[in-house]
N, C-alpha and C positions, 0 to 999 in steps of 0.2 A: 900210337897213343890209344888209350882205352876210352870207350864211350862212358857217359855218365852212369848208365845202367850197369855196365861191366864193373866199373869201380865201386858202385854201390854194393853189388853182390860180393865182390872181393872183400870189401870192408866188413860186411856182415859176417862172412865166413871167418875172417880174422878175429873179430870181436868175440864170436862164440868159441873159437879155438882157444883164445887167451883166457876167456872166462873159465874154461874147463882145464886150463893149465896143460894143454896138449901142444907139444913142440911141433915145429914145422917138419922135422924128421919123422916123428911118430905118425903124423898125419900122412906124409908122403908114403911111408911104408904101408900104412893101412889102406890106401887107395891105389897102391901099386904104380906109383910114378917115381921118377928119380928124386933123390934127396934134395936137390937144389930147385926142383920145380916149384914148390910152394913159395919159397923165398923169391923166386923170379916173378911169380904171379903177384906177390904182395908189394913189389916195387912199382909205384905208379907210372914210372917212365918206361917200363918194359912192356913189350907187346904180348907177353904171356898172359893167358887167361884160362879160366875153367870152362869146360864144355858141360853140357847137360848131364852126361854120364859121370863126370867128376863130381858134380854137385849132388847127384843122387847118392854116390858112395860116401861123400863127405857128410851128408845128412845122417847116414847110418852111423858113422863114427862119432859124430857130435851129438847123436841122440836127439834129433830134432826133425822137423818137417823140412823138406826142400823149400816149401813156401816161406819159411822163416828168412830166407836169404833175399827175398824180393820185396819191393815196396808195395804198400796197399794200393797206391795210385800210380799211374804212369808218371815218369819223370819228364820234366820239360827240357 
């Protein structure tokens, strides 16, 4: 199971990806992970998650700051 912060980050990445109309496959290809990886990460019940290197590469593809994926304040 993912932690609250992990799910928050995943949700932020997904929202930005969808806002830019970038498919899971395109994002996966862009950050050099398997085509199913993004889908697995986005399923809340899977244990797949992004690491800090993934997030750095994703920020480049989604043309934003890596900070945009994190909350302003710690989560409870």
